[in-house]
A tleap script that builds the chain and sets N, CA, C and O, in Angstrom:
source leaprc.protein.ff14SB
mol = sequence {
  NMET SER VAL PRO HIE GLY LEU ALA PRO GLY
  VAL PRO THR PRO GLY PRO PHE SER ALA LEU
  LEU GLY PHE ARG TYR VAL SER LEU THR ASP
  GLY VAL ALA HIE VAL GLU GLY ASP PRO GLY
  PRO GLU HIE CYS ASN GLY GLY GLY ILE VAL
  HIE GLY GLY TYR LEU SER SER LEU LEU ASP
  THR THR SER GLY TRP ALA ALA HIE SER GLY
  LEU PRO ALA GLY SER ALA ALA PRO HIE VAL
  GLN LEU SER VAL GLN TYR VAL ARG ALA ALA
  LEU PRO GLY SER THR LEU VAL CYS LEU GLY
  ARG VAL VAL THR ALA GLY ARG ARG ILE ALA
  SER ALA GLU ALA GLU ILE THR GLN ASP GLY
  LYS VAL ILE ALA ARG ALA ILE THR SER HIE
  ALA VAL VAL SER ARG CGLY
}
set mol.1.N position { 77.633 156.494 8.419 }
set mol.1.CA position { 78.559 157.486 8.941 }
set mol.1.C position { 77.851 158.253 10.050 }
set mol.1.O position { 76.718 158.704 9.883 }
set mol.2.N position { 78.524 158.394 11.174 }
set mol.2.CA position { 77.937 159.168 12.258 }
set mol.2.C position { 78.082 160.657 11.953 }
set mol.2.O position { 78.931 161.065 11.161 }
set mol.3.N position { 77.257 161.435 12.583 }
set mol.3.CA position { 77.260 162.872 12.349 }
set mol.3.C position { 77.756 163.561 13.624 }
set mol.3.O position { 76.966 163.794 14.539 }
set mol.4.N position { 79.071 163.898 13.701 }
set mol.4.CA position { 79.605 164.507 14.910 }
set mol.4.C position { 79.235 165.981 15.037 }
set mol.4.O position { 78.985 166.657 14.039 }
set mol.5.N position { 79.204 166.462 16.254 }
set mol.5.CA position { 79.043 167.885 16.544 }
set mol.5.C position { 77.799 168.497 15.898 }
set mol.5.O position { 77.788 169.693 15.607 }
set mol.6.N position { 76.759 167.703 15.669 }
set mol.6.CA position { 75.532 168.249 15.125 }
set mol.6.C position { 75.591 168.625 13.653 }
set mol.6.O position { 74.753 169.392 13.181 }
set mol.7.N position { 76.566 168.098 12.919 }
set mol.7.CA position { 76.652 168.401 11.495 }
set mol.7.C position { 75.486 167.764 10.756 }
set mol.7.O position { 74.945 166.742 11.178 }
set mol.8.N position { 75.115 168.377 9.661 }
set mol.8.CA position { 74.064 167.821 8.826 }
set mol.8.C position { 74.558 166.538 8.174 }
set mol.8.O position { 75.756 166.391 7.934 }
set mol.9.N position { 73.652 165.608 7.886 }
set mol.9.CA position { 74.060 164.391 7.187 }
set mol.9.C position { 74.759 164.734 5.874 }
set mol.9.O position { 74.339 165.653 5.170 }
set mol.10.N position { 75.802 164.018 5.548 }
set mol.10.CA position { 76.540 164.254 4.314 }
set mol.10.C position { 77.694 165.228 4.464 }
set mol.10.O position { 78.511 165.350 3.551 }
set mol.11.N position { 77.784 165.925 5.588 }
set mol.11.CA position { 78.904 166.833 5.819 }
set mol.11.C position { 80.034 166.004 6.416 }
set mol.11.O position { 79.877 165.443 7.501 }
set mol.12.N position { 81.168 165.917 5.731 }
set mol.12.CA position { 82.247 165.069 6.238 }
set mol.12.C position { 82.938 165.689 7.450 }
set mol.12.O position { 82.868 166.896 7.684 }
set mol.13.N position { 83.596 164.841 8.198 }
set mol.13.CA position { 84.438 165.358 9.272 }
set mol.13.C position { 85.752 165.805 8.635 }
set mol.13.O position { 86.177 165.232 7.632 }
set mol.14.N position { 86.392 166.809 9.198 }
set mol.14.CA position { 87.668 167.267 8.629 }
set mol.14.C position { 88.711 166.152 8.647 }
set mol.14.O position { 88.738 165.319 9.553 }
set mol.15.N position { 89.567 166.156 7.626 }
set mol.15.CA position { 90.690 165.234 7.604 }
set mol.15.C position { 91.689 165.599 8.694 }
set mol.15.O position { 91.504 166.604 9.381 }
set mol.16.N position { 92.744 164.806 8.869 }
set mol.16.CA position { 93.685 165.036 9.967 }
set mol.16.C position { 94.313 166.428 9.973 }
set mol.16.O position { 94.431 167.036 11.037 }
set mol.17.N position { 94.716 166.945 8.819 }
set mol.17.CA position { 95.360 168.254 8.773 }
set mol.17.C position { 94.360 169.351 9.116 }
set mol.17.O position { 94.658 170.235 9.919 }
set mol.18.N position { 93.176 169.299 8.510 }
set mol.18.CA position { 92.147 170.302 8.797 }
set mol.18.C position { 91.721 170.241 10.261 }
set mol.18.O position { 91.471 171.277 10.878 }
set mol.19.N position { 91.638 169.036 10.820 }
set mol.19.CA position { 91.285 168.894 12.234 }
set mol.19.C position { 92.374 169.498 13.116 }
set mol.19.O position { 92.074 170.142 14.121 }
set mol.20.N position { 93.634 169.293 12.744 }
set mol.20.CA position { 94.745 169.864 13.505 }
set mol.20.C position { 94.641 171.388 13.561 }
set mol.20.O position { 94.960 172.000 14.580 }
set mol.21.N position { 94.196 171.993 12.468 }
set mol.21.CA position { 94.048 173.448 12.410 }
set mol.21.C position { 92.730 173.932 13.014 }
set mol.21.O position { 92.517 175.135 13.165 }
set mol.22.N position { 91.845 172.988 13.358 }
set mol.22.CA position { 90.582 173.348 13.990 }
set mol.22.C position { 89.486 173.764 13.036 }
set mol.22.O position { 88.546 174.448 13.441 }
set mol.23.N position { 89.583 173.365 11.769 }
set mol.23.CA position { 88.559 173.734 10.795 }
set mol.23.C position { 87.272 172.957 11.055 }
set mol.23.O position { 87.304 171.794 11.456 }
set mol.24.N position { 86.147 173.615 10.822 }
set mol.24.CA position { 84.828 173.001 10.928 }
set mol.24.C position { 84.163 173.033 9.555 }
set mol.24.O position { 84.014 174.100 8.958 }
set mol.25.N position { 83.770 171.876 9.061 }
set mol.25.CA position { 83.011 171.802 7.819 }
set mol.25.C position { 81.557 172.056 8.180 }
set mol.25.O position { 80.939 171.252 8.879 }
set mol.26.N position { 81.010 173.163 7.712 }
set mol.26.CA position { 79.675 173.586 8.120 }
set mol.26.C position { 78.611 173.081 7.149 }
set mol.26.O position { 77.640 172.452 7.571 }
set mol.27.N position { 78.784 173.351 5.846 }
set mol.27.CA position { 77.755 172.934 4.889 }
set mol.27.C position { 78.313 172.905 3.475 }
set mol.27.O position { 79.342 173.507 3.169 }
set mol.28.N position { 77.600 172.189 2.635 }
set mol.28.CA position { 77.862 172.165 1.201 }
set mol.28.C position { 76.504 172.136 0.518 }
set mol.28.O position { 75.808 171.121 0.549 }
set mol.29.N position { 76.128 173.252 -0.098 }
set mol.29.CA position { 74.821 173.387 -0.724 }
set mol.29.C position { 74.984 174.017 -2.096 }
set mol.29.O position { 75.558 175.097 -2.232 }
set mol.30.N position { 74.469 173.329 -3.117 }
set mol.30.CA position { 74.496 173.850 -4.488 }
set mol.30.C position { 75.894 174.290 -4.911 }
set mol.30.O position { 76.058 175.347 -5.520 }
set mol.31.N position { 76.905 173.475 -4.586 }
set mol.31.CA position { 78.275 173.768 -4.993 }
set mol.31.C position { 78.991 174.810 -4.164 }
set mol.31.O position { 80.111 175.197 -4.498 }
set mol.32.N position { 78.367 175.279 -3.077 }
set mol.32.CA position { 78.984 176.265 -2.197 }
set mol.32.C position { 79.363 175.592 -0.879 }
set mol.32.O position { 78.506 175.099 -0.146 }
set mol.33.N position { 80.663 175.583 -0.597 }
set mol.33.CA position { 81.179 174.995 0.638 }
set mol.33.C position { 81.378 176.091 1.683 }
set mol.33.O position { 81.812 177.199 1.371 }
set mol.34.N position { 81.051 175.754 2.924 }
set mol.34.CA position { 81.186 176.690 4.046 }
set mol.34.C position { 82.040 175.996 5.108 }
set mol.34.O position { 81.645 174.978 5.675 }
set mol.35.N position { 83.219 176.571 5.363 }
set mol.35.CA position { 84.145 176.041 6.359 }
set mol.35.C position { 84.540 177.189 7.277 }
set mol.35.O position { 84.719 178.319 6.823 }
set mol.36.N position { 84.677 176.899 8.572 }
set mol.36.CA position { 85.059 177.932 9.530 }
set mol.36.C position { 86.268 177.498 10.340 }
set mol.36.O position { 86.564 176.310 10.466 }
set mol.37.N position { 86.956 178.489 10.884 }
set mol.37.CA position { 88.082 178.236 11.776 }
set mol.37.C position { 88.160 179.323 12.823 }
set mol.37.O position { 87.773 180.466 12.580 }
set mol.38.N position { 88.661 178.963 13.982 }
set mol.38.CA position { 88.833 179.913 15.086 }
set mol.38.C position { 90.314 179.996 15.419 }
set mol.38.O position { 90.791 179.262 16.284 }
set mol.39.N position { 91.051 180.876 14.748 }
set mol.39.CA position { 92.491 180.936 14.976 }
set mol.39.C position { 92.818 181.435 16.384 }
set mol.39.O position { 92.195 182.359 16.908 }
set mol.40.N position { 93.810 180.789 16.964 }
set mol.40.CA position { 94.300 181.191 18.273 }
set mol.40.C position { 95.729 181.681 18.162 }
set mol.40.O position { 96.251 181.811 17.055 }
set mol.41.N position { 96.362 181.953 19.273 }
set mol.41.CA position { 97.740 182.449 19.255 }
set mol.41.C position { 98.713 181.487 18.561 }
set mol.41.O position { 99.709 181.916 17.978 }
set mol.42.N position { 98.417 180.191 18.627 }
set mol.42.CA position { 99.283 179.187 17.995 }
set mol.42.C position { 99.219 179.235 16.476 }
set mol.42.O position { 100.037 178.602 15.808 }
set mol.43.N position { 98.270 179.967 15.919 }
set mol.43.CA position { 98.123 180.097 14.467 }
set mol.43.C position { 98.674 181.428 13.953 }
set mol.43.O position { 98.465 181.782 12.793 }
set mol.44.N position { 99.374 182.158 14.812 }
set mol.44.CA position { 99.860 183.490 14.458 }
set mol.44.C position { 101.347 183.492 14.118 }
set mol.44.O position { 102.099 182.598 14.506 }
set mol.45.N position { 101.740 184.519 13.386 }
set mol.45.CA position { 103.163 184.723 13.112 }
set mol.45.C position { 103.754 185.564 14.249 }
set mol.45.O position { 103.069 185.880 15.222 }
set mol.46.N position { 105.019 185.916 14.113 }
set mol.46.CA position { 105.690 186.678 15.160 }
set mol.46.C position { 105.104 188.053 15.398 }
set mol.46.O position { 105.322 188.644 16.456 }
set mol.47.N position { 104.362 188.572 14.432 }
set mol.47.CA position { 103.743 189.888 14.576 }
set mol.47.C position { 102.378 189.843 15.251 }
set mol.47.O position { 101.761 190.885 15.474 }
set mol.48.N position { 101.899 188.635 15.581 }
set mol.48.CA position { 100.625 188.504 16.277 }
set mol.48.C position { 99.404 188.433 15.399 }
set mol.48.O position { 98.284 188.430 15.911 }
set mol.49.N position { 99.581 188.373 14.070 }
set mol.49.CA position { 98.435 188.210 13.168 }
set mol.49.C position { 98.409 186.769 12.666 }
set mol.49.O position { 99.420 186.067 12.705 }
set mol.50.N position { 97.245 186.340 12.197 }
set mol.50.CA position { 97.090 184.963 11.730 }
set mol.50.C position { 98.034 184.721 10.547 }
set mol.50.O position { 98.083 185.502 9.596 }
set mol.51.N position { 98.773 183.628 10.635 }
set mol.51.CA position { 99.768 183.268 9.621 }
set mol.51.C position { 99.104 183.038 8.267 }
set mol.51.O position { 98.023 182.454 8.190 }
set mol.52.N position { 99.755 183.501 7.199 }
set mol.52.CA position { 99.239 183.309 5.849 }
set mol.52.C position { 99.073 181.843 5.489 }
set mol.52.O position { 98.207 181.504 4.683 }
set mol.53.N position { 99.879 180.973 6.067 }
set mol.53.CA position { 99.739 179.540 5.812 }
set mol.53.C position { 98.426 178.985 6.350 }
set mol.53.O position { 97.819 178.104 5.742 }
set mol.54.N position { 97.998 179.501 7.482 }
set mol.54.CA position { 96.705 179.090 8.045 }
set mol.54.C position { 95.588 179.537 7.107 }
set mol.54.O position { 94.672 178.772 6.807 }
set mol.55.N position { 95.677 180.788 6.647 }
set mol.55.CA position { 94.661 181.315 5.740 }
set mol.55.C position { 94.632 180.555 4.420 }
set mol.55.O position { 93.559 180.215 3.921 }
set mol.56.N position { 95.803 180.288 3.855 }
set mol.56.CA position { 95.829 179.562 2.577 }
set mol.56.C position { 95.341 178.128 2.744 }
set mol.56.O position { 94.742 177.569 1.826 }
set mol.57.N position { 95.590 177.532 3.898 }
set mol.57.CA position { 95.064 176.184 4.156 }
set mol.57.C position { 93.541 176.202 4.228 }
set mol.57.O position { 92.888 175.284 3.730 }
set mol.58.N position { 92.974 177.228 4.837 }
set mol.58.CA position { 91.518 177.348 4.902 }
set mol.58.C position { 90.930 177.545 3.503 }
set mol.58.O position { 89.905 176.949 3.171 }
set mol.59.N position { 91.569 178.369 2.693 }
set mol.59.CA position { 91.122 178.567 1.312 }
set mol.59.C position { 91.251 177.282 0.499 }
set mol.59.O position { 90.350 176.937 -0.266 }
set mol.60.N position { 92.366 176.573 0.660 }
set mol.60.CA position { 92.615 175.319 -0.038 }
set mol.60.C position { 91.552 174.282 0.326 }
set mol.60.O position { 90.988 173.628 -0.552 }
set mol.61.N position { 91.287 174.140 1.599 }
set mol.61.CA position { 90.307 173.168 2.084 }
set mol.61.C position { 88.913 173.477 1.539 }
set mol.61.O position { 88.222 172.583 1.050 }
set mol.62.N position { 88.512 174.719 1.623 }
set mol.62.CA position { 87.159 175.100 1.221 }
set mol.62.C position { 86.969 175.012 -0.283 }
set mol.62.O position { 85.953 174.498 -0.751 }
set mol.63.N position { 87.936 175.510 -1.045 }
set mol.63.CA position { 87.805 175.444 -2.513 }
set mol.63.C position { 87.860 174.000 -2.993 }
set mol.63.O position { 87.172 173.640 -3.949 }
set mol.64.N position { 88.664 173.177 -2.348 }
set mol.64.CA position { 88.737 171.757 -2.716 }
set mol.64.C position { 87.423 171.038 -2.482 }
set mol.64.O position { 86.976 170.255 -3.321 }
set mol.65.N position { 86.804 171.303 -1.337 }
set mol.65.CA position { 85.514 170.673 -1.038 }
set mol.65.C position { 84.471 171.123 -2.049 }
set mol.65.O position { 83.665 170.314 -2.508 }
set mol.66.N position { 84.476 172.403 -2.401 }
set mol.66.CA position { 83.533 172.915 -3.402 }
set mol.66.C position { 83.777 172.253 -4.762 }
set mol.66.O position { 82.830 171.824 -5.421 }
set mol.67.N position { 85.042 172.170 -5.180 }
set mol.67.CA position { 85.360 171.557 -6.479 }
set mol.67.C position { 84.905 170.104 -6.537 }
set mol.67.O position { 84.355 169.663 -7.546 }
set mol.68.N position { 85.130 169.367 -5.467 }
set mol.68.CA position { 84.708 167.963 -5.436 }
set mol.68.C position { 83.193 167.814 -5.600 }
set mol.68.O position { 82.718 166.808 -6.127 }
set mol.69.N position { 82.451 168.803 -5.153 }
set mol.69.CA position { 80.994 168.703 -5.206 }
set mol.69.C position { 80.456 168.684 -6.635 }
set mol.69.O position { 79.340 168.219 -6.870 }
set mol.70.N position { 81.233 169.179 -7.582 }
set mol.70.CA position { 80.772 169.210 -8.967 }
set mol.70.C position { 81.168 168.004 -9.779 }
set mol.70.O position { 80.928 167.961 -10.986 }
set mol.71.N position { 81.781 167.006 -9.127 }
set mol.71.CA position { 82.287 165.836 -9.840 }
set mol.71.C position { 81.433 164.602 -9.594 }
set mol.71.O position { 80.723 164.520 -8.592 }
set mol.72.N position { 81.503 163.639 -10.516 }
set mol.72.CA position { 80.789 162.381 -10.291 }
set mol.72.C position { 81.366 161.642 -9.080 }
set mol.72.O position { 82.536 161.806 -8.734 }
set mol.73.N position { 80.535 160.839 -8.457 }
set mol.73.CA position { 80.990 160.022 -7.325 }
set mol.73.C position { 82.179 159.175 -7.755 }
set mol.73.O position { 82.216 158.662 -8.873 }
set mol.74.N position { 83.139 159.036 -6.866 }
set mol.74.CA position { 84.316 158.235 -7.161 }
set mol.74.C position { 85.444 159.010 -7.815 }
set mol.74.O position { 86.504 158.444 -8.084 }
set mol.75.N position { 85.240 160.289 -8.074 }
set mol.75.CA position { 86.288 161.118 -8.669 }
set mol.75.C position { 87.020 161.889 -7.577 }
set mol.75.O position { 86.461 162.182 -6.520 }
set mol.76.N position { 88.265 162.207 -7.851 }
set mol.76.CA position { 89.051 163.060 -6.967 }
set mol.76.C position { 89.441 164.307 -7.750 }
set mol.76.O position { 89.434 164.306 -8.981 }
set mol.77.N position { 89.779 165.361 -7.036 }
set mol.77.CA position { 90.161 166.607 -7.698 }
set mol.77.C position { 91.286 167.284 -6.931 }
set mol.77.O position { 91.070 168.318 -6.299 }
set mol.78.N position { 92.493 166.709 -6.980 }
set mol.78.CA position { 93.602 167.342 -6.262 }
set mol.78.C position { 93.946 168.703 -6.864 }
set mol.78.O position { 93.870 168.910 -8.075 }
set mol.79.N position { 94.327 169.621 -5.976 }
set mol.79.CA position { 94.727 170.953 -6.435 }
set mol.79.C position { 95.969 170.853 -7.321 }
set mol.79.O position { 96.902 170.108 -7.022 }
set mol.80.N position { 95.963 171.608 -8.407 }
set mol.80.CA position { 97.176 171.759 -9.213 }
set mol.80.C position { 97.636 173.213 -9.210 }
set mol.80.O position { 98.746 173.519 -9.646 }
set mol.81.N position { 96.779 174.108 -8.715 }
set mol.81.CA position { 97.130 175.524 -8.628 }
set mol.81.C position { 96.249 176.179 -7.586 }
set mol.81.O position { 95.050 175.913 -7.502 }
set mol.82.N position { 96.874 177.052 -6.782 }
set mol.82.CA position { 96.160 177.834 -5.779 }
set mol.82.C position { 96.763 179.228 -5.802 }
set mol.82.O position { 97.950 179.398 -5.525 }
set mol.83.N position { 95.960 180.215 -6.127 }
set mol.83.CA position { 96.425 181.602 -6.154 }
set mol.83.C position { 95.693 182.365 -5.065 }
set mol.83.O position { 94.465 182.447 -5.071 }
set mol.84.N position { 96.457 182.929 -4.123 }
set mol.84.CA position { 95.870 183.600 -2.971 }
set mol.84.C position { 96.141 185.095 -3.036 }
set mol.84.O position { 97.250 185.527 -3.354 }
set mol.85.N position { 95.126 185.868 -2.735 }
set mol.85.CA position { 95.270 187.316 -2.567 }
set mol.85.C position { 94.926 187.628 -1.118 }
set mol.85.O position { 93.793 187.425 -0.682 }
set mol.86.N position { 95.916 188.123 -0.374 }
set mol.86.CA position { 95.699 188.533 1.011 }
set mol.86.C position { 95.241 189.991 0.992 }
set mol.86.O position { 95.930 190.852 0.443 }
set mol.87.N position { 94.087 190.269 1.586 }
set mol.87.CA position { 93.486 191.594 1.527 }
set mol.87.C position { 93.765 192.397 2.790 }
set mol.87.O position { 94.097 193.580 2.715 }
set mol.88.N position { 93.632 191.761 3.949 }
set mol.88.CA position { 93.916 192.430 5.230 }
set mol.88.C position { 94.285 191.367 6.245 }
set mol.88.O position { 94.071 190.175 6.024 }
set mol.89.N position { 94.839 191.811 7.353 }
set mol.89.CA position { 95.279 190.895 8.400 }
set mol.89.C position { 94.080 190.281 9.119 }
set mol.89.O position { 93.077 190.948 9.374 }
set mol.90.N position { 94.208 189.006 9.435 }
set mol.90.CA position { 93.233 188.327 10.292 }
set mol.90.C position { 93.806 188.304 11.701 }
set mol.90.O position { 95.016 188.190 11.895 }
set mol.91.N position { 92.918 188.413 12.676 }
set mol.91.CA position { 93.347 188.447 14.065 }
set mol.91.C position { 92.862 187.207 14.805 }
set mol.91.O position { 91.786 186.692 14.502 }
set mol.92.N position { 93.626 186.724 15.759 }
set mol.92.CA position { 93.181 185.570 16.539 }
set mol.92.C position { 91.992 185.958 17.418 }
set mol.92.O position { 91.804 187.126 17.758 }
set mol.93.N position { 91.202 184.954 17.773 }
set mol.93.CA position { 90.111 185.179 18.706 }
set mol.93.C position { 88.768 185.480 18.077 }
set mol.93.O position { 87.787 185.668 18.796 }
set mol.94.N position { 88.693 185.530 16.757 }
set mol.94.CA position { 87.432 185.786 16.064 }
set mol.94.C position { 87.306 184.805 14.907 }
set mol.94.O position { 88.274 184.568 14.184 }
set mol.95.N position { 86.136 184.243 14.730 }
set mol.95.CA position { 85.901 183.206 13.726 }
set mol.95.C position { 86.181 183.699 12.311 }
set mol.95.O position { 85.794 184.804 11.930 }
set mol.96.N position { 86.859 182.857 11.546 }
set mol.96.CA position { 87.051 183.069 10.118 }
set mol.96.C position { 85.997 182.241 9.385 }
set mol.96.O position { 85.854 181.047 9.646 }
set mol.97.N position { 85.271 182.863 8.482 }
set mol.97.CA position { 84.251 182.194 7.686 }
set mol.97.C position { 84.777 182.127 6.255 }
set mol.97.O position { 85.113 183.150 5.658 }
set mol.98.N position { 84.843 180.924 5.718 }
set mol.98.CA position { 85.317 180.749 4.347 }
set mol.98.C position { 84.213 180.110 3.519 }
set mol.98.O position { 83.702 179.043 3.857 }
set mol.99.N position { 83.856 180.775 2.433 }
set mol.99.CA position { 82.883 180.248 1.481 }
set mol.99.C position { 83.595 180.009 0.167 }
set mol.99.O position { 84.287 180.887 -0.349 }
set mol.100.N position { 83.419 178.815 -0.367 }
set mol.100.CA position { 84.011 178.469 -1.653 }
set mol.100.C position { 82.941 177.944 -2.575 }
set mol.100.O position { 81.941 177.382 -2.129 }
set mol.101.N position { 83.155 178.131 -3.874 }
set mol.101.CA position { 82.173 177.613 -4.828 }
set mol.101.C position { 82.877 177.023 -6.029 }
set mol.101.O position { 83.925 177.508 -6.455 }
set mol.102.N position { 82.286 175.967 -6.569 }
set mol.102.CA position { 82.793 175.386 -7.800 }
set mol.102.C position { 82.419 176.343 -8.930 }
set mol.102.O position { 81.282 176.806 -9.012 }
set mol.103.N position { 83.380 176.633 -9.793 }
set mol.103.CA position { 83.137 177.505 -10.945 }
set mol.103.C position { 82.828 176.648 -12.159 }
set mol.103.O position { 81.831 176.875 -12.845 }
set mol.104.N position { 83.675 175.664 -12.428 }
set mol.104.CA position { 83.445 174.699 -13.506 }
set mol.104.C position { 83.946 173.344 -13.050 }
set mol.104.O position { 84.865 173.246 -12.238 }
set mol.105.N position { 83.336 172.311 -13.579 }
set mol.105.CA position { 83.785 170.944 -13.293 }
set mol.105.C position { 83.645 170.133 -14.574 }
set mol.105.O position { 82.565 169.652 -14.916 }
set mol.106.N position { 84.769 169.998 -15.271 }
set mol.106.CA position { 84.770 169.238 -16.509 }
set mol.106.C position { 85.301 167.830 -16.302 }
set mol.106.O position { 85.437 167.366 -15.170 }
set mol.107.N position { 85.600 167.157 -17.405 }
set mol.107.CA position { 86.109 165.784 -17.315 }
set mol.107.C position { 87.556 165.726 -16.868 }
set mol.107.O position { 87.982 164.731 -16.282 }
set mol.108.N position { 88.335 166.799 -17.141 }
set mol.108.CA position { 89.764 166.775 -16.811 }
set mol.108.C position { 90.188 167.872 -15.841 }
set mol.108.O position { 91.149 167.698 -15.091 }
set mol.109.N position { 89.485 168.989 -15.849 }
set mol.109.CA position { 89.851 170.135 -15.012 }
set mol.109.C position { 88.599 170.663 -14.308 }
set mol.109.O position { 87.516 170.736 -14.888 }
set mol.110.N position { 88.787 171.025 -13.043 }
set mol.110.CA position { 87.741 171.729 -12.293 }
set mol.110.C position { 88.356 173.011 -11.755 }
set mol.110.O position { 89.563 173.079 -11.522 }
set mol.111.N position { 87.536 174.010 -11.561 }
set mol.111.CA position { 88.031 175.241 -10.955 }
set mol.111.C position { 87.053 175.689 -9.878 }
set mol.111.O position { 85.860 175.391 -9.918 }
set mol.112.N position { 87.611 176.417 -8.913 }
set mol.112.CA position { 86.799 176.900 -7.799 }
set mol.112.C position { 87.375 178.216 -7.314 }
set mol.112.O position { 88.464 178.623 -7.719 }
set mol.113.N position { 86.633 178.872 -6.446 }
set mol.113.CA position { 87.095 180.096 -5.806 }
set mol.113.C position { 86.628 180.080 -4.369 }
set mol.113.O position { 85.660 179.399 -4.030 }
set mol.114.N position { 87.315 180.830 -3.523 }
set mol.114.CA position { 86.942 180.900 -2.114 }
set mol.114.C position { 87.299 182.268 -1.560 }
set mol.114.O position { 88.173 182.959 -2.083 }
set mol.115.N position { 86.602 182.650 -0.484 }
set mol.115.CA position { 86.850 183.934 0.162 }
set mol.115.C position { 86.683 183.773 1.668 }
set mol.115.O position { 85.731 183.152 2.139 }
set mol.116.N position { 87.619 184.339 2.406 }
set mol.116.CA position { 87.563 184.335 3.869 }
set mol.116.C position { 87.115 185.711 4.337 }
set mol.116.O position { 87.602 186.735 3.859 }
set mol.117.N position { 86.172 185.718 5.284 }
set mol.117.CA position { 85.796 186.952 5.960 }
set mol.117.C position { 85.962 186.768 7.466 }
set mol.117.O position { 85.891 185.655 7.989 }
set mol.118.N position { 86.182 187.875 8.136 }
set mol.118.CA position { 86.242 187.896 9.594 }
set mol.118.C position { 85.505 189.154 10.041 }
set mol.118.O position { 85.851 190.264 9.637 }
set mol.119.N position { 84.502 188.972 10.866 }
set mol.119.CA position { 83.686 190.099 11.326 }
set mol.119.C position { 83.152 190.915 10.148 }
set mol.119.O position { 83.086 192.142 10.211 }
set mol.120.N position { 82.771 190.215 9.069 }
set mol.120.CA position { 82.178 190.860 7.907 }
set mol.120.C position { 83.148 191.510 6.935 }
set mol.120.O position { 82.724 192.081 5.930 }
set mol.121.N position { 84.450 191.434 7.218 }
set mol.121.CA position { 85.453 192.050 6.339 }
set mol.121.C position { 86.226 190.968 5.591 }
set mol.121.O position { 86.578 189.935 6.161 }
set mol.122.N position { 86.486 191.220 4.300 }
set mol.122.CA position { 87.241 190.270 3.487 }
set mol.122.C position { 88.695 190.243 3.957 }
set mol.122.O position { 89.339 191.282 4.094 }
set mol.123.N position { 89.191 189.037 4.197 }
set mol.123.CA position { 90.566 188.817 4.651 }
set mol.123.C position { 91.443 188.331 3.501 }
set mol.123.O position { 92.546 188.837 3.298 }
set mol.124.N position { 90.945 187.342 2.748 }
set mol.124.CA position { 91.734 186.755 1.657 }
set mol.124.C position { 90.797 186.076 0.668 }
set mol.124.O position { 89.674 185.697 1.001 }
set mol.125.N position { 91.297 185.932 -0.571 }
set mol.125.CA position { 90.560 185.263 -1.649 }
set mol.125.C position { 91.493 184.297 -2.352 }
set mol.125.O position { 92.714 184.441 -2.306 }
set mol.126.N position { 90.894 183.306 -3.008 }
set mol.126.CA position { 91.696 182.367 -3.800 }
set mol.126.C position { 90.924 181.920 -5.029 }
set mol.126.O position { 89.695 181.853 -5.029 }
set mol.127.N position { 91.678 181.617 -6.072 }
set mol.127.CA position { 91.143 180.899 -7.224 }
set mol.127.C position { 91.988 179.643 -7.355 }
set mol.127.O position { 93.193 179.666 -7.105 }
set mol.128.N position { 91.350 178.549 -7.748 }
set mol.128.CA position { 92.045 177.268 -7.770 }
set mol.128.C position { 91.733 176.488 -9.041 }
set mol.128.O position { 90.698 176.679 -9.680 }
set mol.129.N position { 92.657 175.612 -9.382 }
set mol.129.CA position { 92.476 174.655 -10.467 }
set mol.129.C position { 92.735 173.264 -9.903 }
set mol.129.O position { 93.571 173.084 -9.017 }
set mol.130.N position { 92.010 172.290 -10.427 }
set mol.130.CA position { 92.077 170.921 -9.921 }
set mol.130.C position { 92.142 169.954 -11.097 }
set mol.130.O position { 91.453 170.135 -12.101 }
set mol.131.N position { 92.964 168.941 -10.967 }
set mol.131.CA position { 92.973 167.861 -11.949 }
set mol.131.C position { 91.867 166.886 -11.566 }
set mol.131.O position { 91.793 166.465 -10.412 }
set mol.132.N position { 91.022 166.526 -12.497 }
set mol.132.CA position { 89.964 165.567 -12.216 }
set mol.132.C position { 90.520 164.166 -12.468 }
set mol.132.O position { 90.973 163.852 -13.568 }
set mol.133.N position { 90.477 163.339 -11.437 }
set mol.133.CA position { 91.032 161.997 -11.493 }
set mol.133.C position { 89.899 161.015 -11.197 }
set mol.133.O position { 89.262 161.083 -10.146 }
set mol.134.N position { 89.660 160.103 -12.138 }
set mol.134.CA position { 88.630 159.087 -11.947 }
set mol.134.C position { 89.228 157.919 -11.193 }
set mol.134.O position { 90.314 157.449 -11.530 }
set mol.135.N position { 88.533 157.451 -10.184 }
set mol.135.CA position { 88.993 156.296 -9.397 }
set mol.135.C position { 88.215 155.063 -9.842 }
set mol.135.O position { 87.127 154.776 -9.343 }
set mol.136.N position { 88.785 154.365 -10.766 }
set mol.136.CA position { 88.123 153.123 -11.133 }
set mol.136.C position { 87.690 153.073 -12.490 }
set mol.136.O position { 87.116 152.071 -12.918 }
savepdb mol mol.pdb
quit
């Protein structure tokens, strides 16, 4: 696998949806996933703030990557629940940093959490549940 944009080996490239939103997979270390996004005007609602769907997608992506890190190779962990708490408005033009971590990873259920910050301030948080699916 090639390593685009100077990513560390083992850091995947974003899937089509995450790439469309401009997400960057930065790192995955000890069950902690780091994903960033740079929202622009196209990611805003009519009021000029970053759309909640963009934020929830960033939380979903980051918590999912973290949850997968706690599973055996060949397993998948699709989300079955995502609970988001919006804390304050995010503004376009400044990087959103999302850190997610696996909380538990069992044989049937995994859970994770994630938090978005912008300029050092908490924007949104999520807790997630995942069904563990063995492939093969």
